[in-house]
C-alpha positions in Angstrom: 87.9 91.6 116.8 89.7 92.9 113.8 88.1 95.9 112.2 88.7 97.6 108.9 86.7 100.6 107.7 86.7 100.8 103.9 87.2 104.6 104.1 85.6 105.5 100.8 83.3 108.5 100.4 80.0 107.3 98.8 79.6 110.7 97.0 83.0 110.3 95.3 82.0 108.5 92.2 84.3 107.7 89.3 81.5 108.4 86.7 80.7 112.1 86.5 77.4 111.6 84.7 75.9 110.0 87.9 74.0 112.1 90.3 74.2 110.1 93.6 71.3 111.7 95.4 69.0 111.6 92.3 69.7 107.9 91.8 68.8 107.1 95.4 65.5 109.0 95.1 64.7 107.0 91.9 65.6 103.8 93.7 63.2 104.7 96.6 60.4 104.4 94.0 61.0 100.7 93.4 62.4 99.6 96.8 61.2 99.2 100.4 62.4 101.3 103.3 63.1 99.2 106.4 64.1 100.0 109.9 66.6 97.9 111.9 67.4 98.1 115.6 71.0 98.1 116.9 72.4 94.6 116.5 69.6 93.4 114.1 70.8 91.4 111.1 70.0 92.6 107.6 71.3 89.3 106.1 72.8 86.2 107.4 76.0 84.5 106.1 75.8 81.5 103.9 72.8 82.5 101.7 72.4 83.7 98.2 70.7 87.1 98.3 68.0 88.3 96.0 68.2 91.8 97.4 70.7 94.6 97.9 70.6 97.5 100.3 71.5 101.2 100.5 72.0 102.7 103.9 69.9 105.8 104.3 70.6 106.5 107.9 72.7 104.7 110.5 75.6 102.2 110.1 75.8 98.7 108.9 78.8 96.4 109.5 79.9 93.2 107.8 81.2 90.4 110.0 82.8 87.1 109.3 83.4 84.4 111.9 86.9 82.9 111.4 87.8 79.2 111.8 89.6 80.2 115.0 86.3 81.5 116.4 87.2 85.2 116.3 85.1 87.8 114.5 86.6 89.7 111.6 84.7 93.0 111.2 85.2 95.0 108.0 83.8 97.9 106.0 81.4 100.1 107.9 78.6 101.0 105.5 77.5 104.5 106.2 74.8 106.8 104.9 74.7 106.5 101.1 76.6 103.2 100.9 75.2 100.4 98.8 75.9 96.9 100.0 75.5 93.4 98.5 74.8 94.7 95.0 77.4 92.3 93.4 75.9 89.3 95.3 72.4 90.4 94.3 73.2 90.7 90.6 75.3 87.6 90.4 73.3 85.5 92.9 76.4 84.7 94.9 76.5 83.1 98.3 77.7 85.7 100.8 80.2 84.7 103.5 79.6 87.7 105.8 76.7 88.6 108.0 75.5 92.2 107.8 74.0 93.8 110.8 73.1 97.2 112.1 75.8 98.7 114.3 73.3 101.4 115.4 69.7 102.1 114.7 69.6 102.0 110.9 67.2 102.9 108.0 68.0 101.0 104.8 66.5 100.8 101.3 65.9 97.2 100.3 66.0 96.6 96.5 64.8 93.3 95.0 66.8 91.9 92.2 64.0 91.6 89.7 62.7 95.1 90.3 66.2 96.5 90.2 67.1 94.9 86.9 63.9 96.1 85.3 64.6 99.7 86.5 68.1 99.6 85.2 67.0 98.4 81.8 64.8 101.5 81.5 67.2 104.0 83.2 70.8 104.1 82.1 71.8 106.4 85.0 70.9 103.7 87.4 73.1 101.2 85.6 75.9 103.7 85.8 75.2 104.2 89.5 75.9 100.6 90.3 78.8 100.4 87.8 80.3 103.3 89.9 79.7 101.6 93.3 81.2 98.4 92.1 84.2 100.2 90.5 84.9 102.0 93.8 84.8 98.7 95.7 86.9 97.0 93.2 89.5 99.7 93.4 89.5 99.6 97.2 90.0 95.9 97.3 92.9 96.1 94.8 94.6 98.7 96.9 93.9 96.6 100.0 95.4 93.5 98.3 98.4 95.6 97.2 99.0 96.8 100.8 98.8 93.2 102.1 101.2 92.1 99.4 103.6 94.9 100.4 103.5 93.8 104.0 104.0 90.2 103.0 107.0 91.2 100.8 108.6 93.0 103.7 108.2 90.1 106.1 109.7 87.7 103.5 112.5 90.2 102.8 113.4 90.4 106.5 113.2 86.6 106.6 115.7 86.3 103.9 118.1 88.8 105.5 117.8 87.1 108.9 118.5 83.7 107.3 121.5 84.9 105.3 122.8 86.8 108.3 122.7 83.7 110.4 124.2 81.3 107.8 126.2 83.3 105.3 127.8 86.2 107.1 130.7 87.1 109.3 131.0 89.4 112.3 132.9 92.5 111.4 133.1 95.3 114.0 130.0 93.9 115.8 127.9 93.7 112.6 126.8 90.7 110.5 128.5 91.3 107.1 127.3 89.1 104.3 130.1 87.1 102.7 129.0 87.8 99.2 127.2 90.6 97.4 123.5 90.1 96.7 122.0 92.1 93.9 118.5 93.6 94.0 117.6 91.3 91.0 118.7 88.2 92.9 116.7 89.2 96.0 113.7 89.9 93.8 113.9 86.4 92.2 114.2 84.7 95.6 111.1 86.6 96.9 109.2 86.5 93.6 108.7 90.3 93.7 109.8 93.1 91.3 112.9 95.3 91.7 110.8 98.3 92.8 109.5 96.3 95.8 113.1 95.3 96.8 114.2 98.9 96.6 111.2 100.0 98.7 111.9 97.4 101.4 115.6 98.1 101.5 115.0 101.8 101.7 112.7 101.4 104.7 115.0 99.1 106.5 118.0 101.4 105.9 115.9 104.3 107.1 115.2 102.5 110.4 118.9 101.6 110.8 118.3 97.9 110.5 120.3 97.3 107.4 123.4 99.0 106.0 125.0 98.9 102.5 128.8 99.3 102.6 130.7 101.2 99.9 131.8 97.9 98.3 128.1 96.9 98.0 128.0 94.3 100.8 125.0 94.1 103.1 125.5 94.5 106.8 123.0 93.9 109.7 124.1 96.1 112.6 121.7 94.5 115.1 120.2 91.1 114.3 117.9 91.2 117.4 116.5 94.5 116.3 115.8 93.2 112.8 114.1 90.1 114.3 111.9 92.4 116.5 110.9 94.4 113.5 110.2 91.2 111.6 107.7 90.3 114.3 105.7 93.5 113.7 105.2 93.2 109.9 
């Protein structure tokens, strides 16, 4: 089971005009407080939700069943965390199942009631703009990290391929037969120059790649580079 805690603090809001605790107290006036036992589902996957939730006590986890039959578990929703607000507002079908990881108390907010309250109270609108902004930023950072890992794997792939087919053995090292610029590598991998610099710096720091004084790339230990490739 893969697990990924979102790691965001529900009280760290990007909009300073929002009082997190006050907004939840307001929302309690229009919502219904429900109690869930450990393992009980709040929602099932494959449905369009007309409600969203705020965890008051306990822990809610989102799970997705992969095509391979494994469970991908992500984002632990802790006290103060809203969940499914985007799906509620936009009436999207949700792919994940949300269930209580421990005994949990949650505030259930119906779409119609919520929209009516937000129309009257601008702070509530800002509250949900803030929660969605935090999630959007987290997913952007998450995507950036995944992209960085992908770039490193492709970078290693390129070096291993060139080392195998376009290098010569010099003092026990694979020395490329021609100079390869950062710009050329970036074009081959479809990444920017900064990404190439970062990948090269990391590999040089691990002793997996060397740049000689004349600018030629050397791979001291091809097997070591291949083992590293298998971990990224």
